[in-house]
N, C-alpha and C positions, 0 to 999 in steps of 0.2 A: 469346784471341783474339793471332793469330803470324802475323808475317810469310813466306813463304819468299822463299829465293834469288833466284829468278823473280817477286818483286813479288806475286805470288799471294796475298787474303788468307781464312786460313780462320777459320775461328769462326763464333759466332753470338752477338748482340745482344736484351735483351730490351728495350724499349721499352715504358710501362706509361702509357696515355691515350692513347686512339685519335681526339683529338681534330686539327685543323691542323694545330698542331705536330708532335705522334706521330705526324699519316701520313708530316708531310714529312722528320722524322727517317728513318721508317722507309725509304723511297724513294730518299733521299742513300746511307740507308749501306748498303742495299742492290745503288743501283749502284756501292757500292765493292765490292762481294762479301761484302760477310758476308749469312749468315742470319737475317735477322728474325724474333724474335713480337713481334707487334704484339698487348695483355693492354687488351681496353678490357671496363668493367664492366657499359655497357648492350645492349642488341641492335642496334646500328649503329654503325660507327665515323663521326664527323664531329664529335661534340660542339658546341658552343655556335654554332660556325657555321654549323652545317645549319640555325639558327632563325631565323641572321639573313636578310633580306628584304639589305639595304645594307650595303658595308662603307666606313671612315674607313679616308683622308679622299676617295677616288678617288670615290666614291659608285656602285662596280663592284657587279655584281650577285654575292649570294656563294654562291649555288648554282653559278654560274656557274664560280665560280675552282673550288667545292668539285670538284662535282662529276667531272672528269678525272682531279684527284688518287684521289676514291674506287677509280677504272675499273683506275686504273695499280695501286694498291694489292693490289687486290684480286687481278691478273692478275700480278705478277711473281710468278715464278717463287724467287726469295730470300726472301721476306714471307710469314711463315703467321700468317693474321688470328684471333684468339680472343676474341671474342663473349661476351656474360654469363658474361666469367671475372674472376673476384679472384688478386691477389698474395696465399697466404698467410702464406707464410716465404719469409724470403729471406739465404743463408748463401754464407760466402765474402769473396774482392778481388776489387774493381775486376780485370778480364780473368779471372775461375777463380771463376766460382761458383756456385749450384743452387738453381736457383726453384722453390718449388712452388706452382702454379697451380691454383685450384680453379675448374669451367667448371659452371654450372648448364643445365638443361634448358630446351628452347626447348617442348616437350610435340610438336614435327614434326620431322617429317624431312627435314633438309637436304637429301639425293643428290634427295629425288623432289619439294618443294617447288619450282611453277610461280615461286610468285610474283602468280599470276592472280587472288587476292585475292577466289573466291568463298567462303571459309570465315570469312571478316569481313562477308560480304556474312547471312549467316545464321545468324553468332553474336548469342545474346538480350541478352546481357550488355555494359551501357553502361557504362563508367568517365570518370574525367575524365583528359583526354590529358598526360601529364607535360611531350611535346613542346607542347603550345601553355600549358604555363606552367597548365595546370586552365583555363583558359579556353574550352573545346574540347571535344569527346566523344572517345572512341574504342570502338573494341570491344575485349569481354578478348583477343577474335583480333586480333591486329593488327603493323603495319610498322610503325617508328614516321617514318616522312617515305618517298615513294612512289622518289626515285632513295638510298633506306638501300644499303648493305654491311654486312651480304648482303641482298642483297635477294628476303629469305625471313619469313614470319612466322611470328609465335611464339604460345603460350598462355601468356594468366599468367592461374595455377594461385593467386593467392593474394591478386584480387580480393574487398571485403568479402560483398559478397552479390552472390545463388544468384537467376537468376529467381522462383523461386517466393518467393523474399522483394522481390523487387524491386518485384511485383503483391499485396505487402500491404499496406492502406492502413496499420497501425499501423507496420510492417518486420521482424516475427515470422520469425527465421531457421526453417522454420517443416521446411527439409532438417537443421538441428540436431536438433530436439528429436525428429522421425521417428529417427533414427539412433539418439539413446541410447533410448530406445523401445525401437529392434530389441534392443538390447546389455540388456535389462531394467533402466538407469537411470532408473527413473522420480522419482524425485526431482531428479536431475539436469535431467532433462529439464523438472521442472514450472519449475524454478532459471530456466533456460533462457528459457522463454517468460516469465518477470514480468519481465524486464529491457525487455521491453518492452511488455507487457501486465499492470497490477496489478491486476488484473477478468478473467480468463482463461475464470474459467465464464460470469460474463454476456457476454463476445463470441463464445464460445463457442457461445451460441445463437444470436445473428445474426449470424453471421460467414457470406457467398458463399464462403466457401473459393475466392478468387481464383485461388489457388496452386497449386492444383490443377488448372485449366487452361494455367497460367505453365510447369509442368512437361514437360522436357525426356525423364527416364528410361525413358520410355516408347518414345519412339526409340528405343531401346541396349538393350532387357532383349526 
């Protein structure tokens, strides 16, 4: 980063962390003429402040303060917001460095998503919400909070249970052992079943196979 004789600033800045401090720093730097890369590991910028109801000591509405800054940082031409991103490597020195950032997929086309939420309504998988500190539920297709930026949904493909597994009273990973059987790995399939069902031969005779009713593969294939 350098300043030209005419006073204009050239160069770029990397801000790691999209909480309120990172957002404000990005806005200040962008207004000073720097191009800012705002890197955040979660699906949205906003950080802990987005989870708060009031702020201390003024008792002001937290989102009333944060929301305009979310919009400003998203619209600013000198700020590039990179969510679902991790800083993997950083080398060089202050003012002259190279950063390697790995951005994880959302499994949703950001350019086409309108944020309508229809996908979340029909998503059958329910998991605990990190935004609500595990006190509430969310769908596997989700947006962290209504005012989130980017205002697009993502698919959490790393949830522990699938619809068929959720429907099973024993919590058996039906999709797992079916896939193993399809690969000819019968021994591994039996081992997977026995992780949750110690007597699979007995259970198999009385099971009413609720997993088949919950399975969504028929809608795709």
